DRENSE-201742 format. One line per field, with one value per residue (C-alpha): residue in one letter; chain; x, y, z. Coordinates in Angstrom, 2 decimals. Example, Ala and Ser with C-alpha at 12.3 -4.5 7.8 and 13.67 -1.06 7.14 Angstrom:
! residues 2
code: a; s
unit: A; A
px: 12.30; 13.67
py: -4.50; -1.06
pz: 7.80; 7.14
! end
This chain:
! residues 337
code: x; x; x; x; x; x; x; x; x; x; x; x; x; x; x; x; x; x; x; x; x; x; x; x; x; x; x; x; x; x; x; x; x; x; x; x; x; x; x; x; x; x; x; x; x; x; x; x; x; x; x; x; x; x; x; x; x; x; x; x; x; x; x; x; x; x; x; x; x; x; x; x; x; x; x; x; x; x; x; x; x; x; x; x; x; x; x; x; x; x; x; x; x; x; x; x; x; x; x; x; x; x; x; x; x; x; x; x; x; x; x; x; x; x; x; x; x; x; x; x; x; x; x; x; x; x; x; x; x; x; x; x; x; x; x; x; x; x; x; x; x; x; x; x; x; x; x; x; x; x; x; x; x; x; x; x; x; x; x; x; x; x; x; x; x; x; x; x; x; x; x; x; x; x; x; x; x; x; x; x; x; x; x; x; x; x; x; x; x; x; x; x; x; x; x; x; x; x; x; x; x; x; x; x; x; x; x; x; x; x; x; x; x; x; x; x; x; x; x; x; x; x; x; x; x; x; x; x; x; x; x; x; x; x; x; x; x; x; x; x; x; x; x; x; x; x; x; x; x; x; x; x; x; x; x; x; x; x; x; x; x; x; x; x; x; x; x; x; x; x; x; x; x; x; x; x; x; x; x; x; x; x; x; x; x; x; x; x; x; x; x; x; x; x; x; x; x; x; x; x; x; x; x; x; x; x; x; x; x; x; x; x; x; x; x; x; x; x; x; x; x; x; x; x; x; x; x; x; x; x; x; x; x; x; x; x; x
unit: A; A; A; A; A; A; A; A; A; A; A; A; A; A; A; A; A; A; A; A; A; A; A; A; A; A; A; A; A; A; A; A; A; A; A; A; A; A; A; A; A; A; A; A; A; A; A; A; A; A; A; A; A; A; A; A; A; A; A; A; A; A; A; A; A; A; A; A; A; A; A; A; A; A; A; A; A; A; A; A; A; A; A; A; A; A; A; A; A; A; A; A; A; A; A; A; A; A; A; A; A; A; A; A; A; A; A; A; A; A; A; A; A; A; A; A; A; A; A; A; A; A; A; A; A; A; A; A; A; A; A; A; A; A; A; A; A; A; A; A; A; A; A; A; A; A; A; A; A; A; A; A; A; A; A; A; A; A; A; A; A; A; A; A; A; A; A; A; A; A; A; A; A; A; A; A; A; A; A; A; A; A; A; A; A; A; A; A; A; A; A; A; A; A; A; A; A; A; A; A; A; A; A; A; A; A; A; A; A; A; A; A; A; A; A; A; A; A; A; A; A; A; A; A; A; A; A; A; A; A; A; A; A; A; A; A; A; A; A; A; A; A; A; A; A; A; A; A; A; A; A; A; A; A; A; A; A; A; A; A; A; A; A; A; A; A; A; A; A; A; A; A; A; A; A; A; A; A; A; A; A; A; A; A; A; A; A; A; A; A; A; A; A; A; A; A; A; A; A; A; A; A; A; A; A; A; A; A; A; A; A; A; A; A; A; A; A; A; A; A; A; A; A; A; A; A; A; A; A; A; A; A; A; A; A; A; A
px: 6.38; 7.93; 6.61; 3.10; 3.33; 4.64; 1.88; -0.89; 0.44; 0.52; -2.79; -4.41; -3.19; -4.45; -7.86; -8.18; -7.37; -9.89; -12.60; -11.90; -12.32; -15.48; -16.99; -16.48; -17.83; -20.99; -21.29; -20.99; -23.73; -25.93; -25.65; -22.61; -20.40; -16.81; -14.10; -13.15; -9.51; -10.24; -11.41; -8.45; -6.10; -7.59; -7.62; -3.99; -2.86; -4.57; -3.29; 0.34; 0.16; -1.68; 0.72; 3.83; 2.84; 3.09; 6.60; 7.63; 6.28; 8.30; 11.42; 11.03; 10.35; 13.53; 15.36; 14.19; 15.25; 18.67; 19.13; 18.30; 19.65; 22.66; 25.56; 28.32; 30.88; 28.61; 28.27; 32.04; 32.55; 29.95; 30.56; 33.65; 36.36; 37.24; 35.20; 34.32; 33.38; 31.41; 29.48; 28.64; 27.57; 25.40; 23.84; 22.85; 21.72; 18.15; 17.82; 18.25; 16.15; 13.52; 12.20; 11.13; 12.34; 10.32; 11.32; 15.00; 15.64; 15.13; 16.87; 19.92; 20.09; 20.04; 22.86; 24.89; 24.49; 25.84; 29.01; 28.20; 30.66; 29.35; 29.91; 27.95; 25.11; 24.56; 24.68; 22.10; 19.92; 19.82; 19.81; 17.50; 14.24; 14.98; 17.50; 15.15; 13.09; 9.71; 10.57; 12.48; 9.38; 7.03; 9.29; 9.43; 5.63; 5.37; 8.18; 9.26; 12.87; 14.18; 16.33; 14.13; 14.43; 18.15; 18.99; 16.89; 18.76; 22.17; 21.79; 20.35; 23.25; 25.85; 24.53; 24.14; 27.66; 29.15; 27.45; 28.43; 32.07; 31.93; 30.74; 33.55; 35.73; 33.86; 35.55; 32.88; 29.23; 28.12; 29.20; 26.59; 23.72; 21.82; 23.24; 20.46; 21.34; 18.75; 19.99; 18.41; 14.96; 13.25; 13.96; 17.41; 19.36; 22.99; 23.47; 26.48; 25.57; 22.30; 22.97; 20.08; 21.16; 20.92; 17.97; 15.63; 14.11; 10.79; 12.42; 14.45; 11.42; 9.54; 12.40; 12.51; 8.78; 9.10; 11.93; 9.96; 6.93; 9.01; 10.57; 7.29; 5.59; 8.71; 8.98; 5.31; 4.48; 7.05; 5.63; 2.24; 3.78; 5.66; 2.56; 0.52; 3.11; 3.25; -0.55; -0.67; 1.87; 0.01; -3.21; -1.78; 0.70; -1.10; 0.69; -0.25; 2.02; 4.94; 4.06; 3.60; 7.30; 8.81; 9.80; 13.53; 16.44; 17.30; 13.98; 12.08; 14.48; 14.13; 10.33; 10.14; 12.53; 10.39; 7.29; 8.88; 9.53; 6.07; 4.15; 6.21; 5.00; 6.29; 8.91; 6.83; 4.23; 5.98; 6.81; 3.10; 2.58; 5.46; 3.80; 1.43; 4.35; 5.82; 5.59; 5.26; 8.46; 11.97; 13.35; 15.97; 13.30; 11.30; 14.45; 15.07; 11.58; 12.24; 15.74; 15.56; 12.08; 12.80; 15.97; 14.63; 11.00; 9.20; 8.33; 11.78; 13.56; 11.35; 12.51; 16.14; 16.14; 15.07; 18.02; 20.92; 22.51; 21.25; 24.61; 24.51; 21.02; 22.05; 25.04; 23.00; 20.22; 22.53; 24.88; 21.97; 20.35; 23.50; 24.37; 20.81; 20.62; 23.95; 23.30; 19.77; 20.56; 23.49; 21.08; 18.73; 21.49; 23.50; 21.61; 17.98; 16.70
py: -31.52; -28.29; -26.46; -27.70; -26.56; -23.11; -22.73; -23.83; -21.65; -18.47; -19.22; -20.02; -16.78; -14.73; -16.46; -15.91; -12.22; -11.85; -13.71; -11.60; -8.38; -9.57; -11.05; -7.93; -5.77; -7.92; -7.54; -3.79; -3.83; -5.83; -3.15; -4.20; -1.21; -1.50; 1.10; 3.21; 2.26; -1.31; -0.25; 2.12; -0.70; -3.20; -0.66; 0.35; -3.26; -4.45; -1.41; -2.05; -5.80; -5.66; -2.95; -4.93; -8.55; -8.31; -6.91; -9.64; -12.14; -10.51; -10.59; -14.26; -15.10; -13.27; -15.16; -18.50; -17.56; -16.44; -19.74; -21.85; -19.85; -18.04; -20.03; -18.92; -18.59; -16.18; -13.98; -13.91; -13.13; -10.36; -8.46; -6.24; -7.53; -4.08; -3.20; 0.35; -0.69; -3.63; -1.38; 1.08; -1.82; -3.17; 0.25; 0.39; -3.23; -2.17; -1.10; -4.79; -6.13; -3.43; -4.69; -2.72; -3.07; -6.26; -8.06; -7.15; -9.00; -12.60; -11.73; -10.35; -13.43; -15.59; -13.54; -14.01; -17.78; -17.50; -15.82; -12.13; -9.88; -8.21; -4.66; -5.37; -7.19; -4.61; -1.74; -3.53; -4.26; -0.61; 1.19; -0.85; 0.21; 3.72; 3.20; 1.41; 2.66; 2.30; 4.48; 7.01; 7.35; 7.74; 10.37; 12.23; 12.11; 13.63; 16.23; 16.54; 17.01; 18.93; 18.85; 16.41; 13.77; 14.27; 14.42; 11.35; 9.31; 10.74; 10.37; 6.86; 5.72; 7.46; 5.98; 2.49; 2.51; 3.89; 1.27; -1.40; -0.35; -0.63; -4.21; -4.84; -5.26; -8.54; -10.87; -13.61; -12.81; -16.02; -14.50; -11.76; -14.23; -16.16; -19.61; -21.47; -20.97; -20.39; -23.36; -25.71; -24.62; -27.25; -26.76; -25.23; -28.44; -28.57; -31.99; -31.40; -34.38; -32.63; -28.88; -26.43; -25.12; -28.57; -30.02; -28.91; -25.44; -26.72; -28.51; -25.45; -23.18; -25.62; -25.59; -21.79; -21.58; -24.09; -22.07; -18.83; -20.39; -21.63; -18.20; -16.34; -18.44; -18.37; -14.57; -13.72; -14.50; -11.94; -9.42; -9.97; -9.43; -6.32; -4.88; -5.52; -3.81; -0.82; -0.59; -0.77; 2.04; 4.20; 3.60; 4.20; 7.02; 10.12; 11.56; 15.06; 14.55; 14.00; 16.73; 19.41; 19.36; 19.10; 22.65; 22.94; 21.84; 18.92; 18.09; 18.07; 15.48; 13.26; 13.50; 12.63; 9.70; 8.43; 8.90; 6.92; 4.01; 4.32; 4.40; 1.65; 2.77; 1.03; 3.07; 3.01; 5.34; 7.20; 10.21; 10.99; 10.66; 13.04; 15.73; 16.34; 17.71; 20.03; 23.64; 22.62; 20.64; 21.47; 20.03; 18.08; 16.40; 15.49; 13.91; 12.01; 10.53; 9.51; 8.13; 6.51; 5.00; 2.63; 1.41; 1.03; 0.56; -1.84; -4.54; -4.38; -4.76; -7.76; -9.35; -8.31; -10.22; -13.40; -13.17; -11.50; -11.84; -9.31; -7.54; -7.13; -5.61; -3.30; -1.97; -1.52; 0.38; 2.52; 3.49; 4.27; 6.40; 8.40; 9.02; 10.07; 12.35; 14.08; 14.54; 15.94; 18.25; 19.57; 20.24; 22.11; 24.27; 25.02; 24.44; 25.40; 23.59
pz: -14.32; -12.97; -16.03; -15.26; -11.63; -12.66; -15.26; -12.91; -10.10; -12.17; -13.87; -10.53; -8.96; -11.91; -11.80; -8.05; -8.40; -11.22; -9.29; -6.22; -8.19; -9.98; -6.82; -4.75; -7.54; -7.60; -3.84; -4.23; -6.90; -4.51; -1.86; 0.16; 0.91; -0.27; 0.32; -2.66; -2.01; -3.09; -6.53; -6.81; -5.84; -8.30; -11.15; -10.61; -10.20; -13.37; -15.26; -14.28; -14.86; -18.21; -19.39; -18.44; -19.21; -23.04; -22.78; -20.35; -22.89; -25.67; -23.51; -22.65; -26.29; -27.31; -24.55; -25.93; -29.45; -28.20; -26.34; -29.38; -32.31; -30.84; -29.43; -27.07; -29.89; -31.76; -28.66; -28.21; -31.88; -32.17; -28.92; -28.43; -26.11; -24.73; -21.62; -22.71; -26.25; -24.84; -22.44; -25.24; -27.47; -24.67; -24.16; -27.84; -28.07; -27.35; -30.99; -31.88; -28.99; -28.25; -24.90; -21.84; -18.24; -17.72; -20.89; -20.76; -17.48; -18.67; -21.94; -20.11; -17.92; -21.03; -22.55; -19.38; -19.57; -23.12; -21.87; -22.33; -20.47; -17.28; -18.57; -21.75; -19.99; -17.24; -19.74; -21.90; -18.86; -17.77; -21.12; -23.34; -21.60; -22.97; -25.78; -28.14; -31.11; -29.41; -26.39; -28.51; -30.70; -27.71; -26.12; -29.42; -29.65; -26.15; -26.30; -29.94; -31.02; -28.06; -24.94; -22.98; -25.70; -26.24; -22.54; -21.81; -24.40; -23.46; -19.70; -19.95; -22.13; -19.95; -16.70; -18.17; -19.62; -16.38; -14.20; -16.71; -16.48; -12.69; -13.09; -15.59; -12.49; -12.04; -14.51; -14.54; -15.22; -13.46; -10.14; -10.58; -10.87; -8.25; -7.53; -9.40; -13.08; -15.75; -17.78; -15.24; -16.44; -18.55; -22.23; -21.81; -21.98; -21.00; -22.61; -24.83; -26.98; -27.89; -27.74; -27.82; -31.23; -32.90; -34.82; -37.57; -37.73; -36.41; -33.48; -32.58; -32.71; -30.50; -27.95; -28.08; -27.32; -24.46; -22.92; -23.37; -21.68; -18.75; -18.22; -18.57; -15.89; -13.71; -13.74; -14.21; -10.58; -9.45; -11.89; -10.21; -6.77; -7.90; -9.56; -6.42; -4.19; -6.54; -6.54; -2.74; -2.39; -4.89; -2.97; 0.51; -0.19; -1.52; -4.54; -3.41; -0.40; -2.73; -5.21; -2.57; -1.66; -5.16; -6.10; -5.29; -7.54; -5.25; -3.61; -6.89; -8.29; -5.21; -5.34; -9.04; -8.60; -5.74; -7.89; -10.74; -8.39; -6.88; -10.16; -11.87; -15.30; -18.42; -20.26; -23.44; -21.91; -19.08; -21.29; -21.64; -17.88; -17.19; -19.31; -16.40; -14.35; -17.00; -15.85; -12.22; -11.75; -12.90; -16.14; -14.21; -12.11; -15.23; -16.64; -13.40; -13.74; -17.35; -16.72; -13.28; -13.55; -16.47; -14.73; -11.19; -10.22; -7.91; -10.42; -12.03; -8.69; -7.88; -11.13; -10.58; -7.29; -9.07; -11.47; -9.66; -6.25; -3.71; -3.61; -7.39; -7.24; -4.39; -6.33; -9.52; -7.77; -5.64; -8.48; -10.78; -8.08; -7.36; -11.02; -11.88; -8.85; -9.54; -13.26; -12.95; -10.01; -12.07; -14.94; -12.58; -11.14; -14.26; -17.50; -16.88; -19.97
! end
């Protein structure tokens, strides 16, 4: 029953938004004056949501497959016990699960319910939106084999591993999550007499799809809210106001980090967007856009808050911000790439 309510709620919200856009466009065609900001808002919102939704679907599908086909013992056996090795392994896990910042969140939560160590899970959460073959290929297509590509990969991995090691001080990953555990969602049974990994291949695939559907509808509504907030900010806050003050080694980094949060662009395409700022902004600020944005943007934070405790999200965002700021300002002042 809860699955039905979640599905109907998300579907209803999407239909209402679509009808609102189409209805107002018809009114405009009939002669009613509508502000240009409305069309800007609707275009940006639909662009962000349509761009992110397939990757959220991939992430929830991977989460369902992990729940059904990978048991806790396998996680413990495959992942390193040492905190540093576990964080590095988590940072590179995106090459196995190439999901963006939307899809990685439900997948990380599923890993945590399977007993993944905090250092490994947080490193995977932060690094995989960049450290995966799709984003590496898109960055290469935009910048070629050069310092931007190498520094983006290196800084993303370094920051993710460092933040993961900070969270290694927390011995139990369950204490990082919100009190309502994911395993209460329909399809993720905790009945030990009938574990999720039991049954025929067809039954297990069916359970995986049910779990993926539950998670997609559970988190999709927050993706809609995050996309709408990002679109509102882009409509209300003129980008020229940010770009006009972005020339110094420190200020340019802060502006580009703010722009990354504001735009909330998927990591698979943000390298091409950043090309518009090359030659105007410093290399360090371009890197801050490419490193910080995939880890922390509006829609991602909205999803973080549905998975982790608020204190966990605060520490993740703050540590990621500080490390990105220090590293990219250092590059501006000392390397001049």
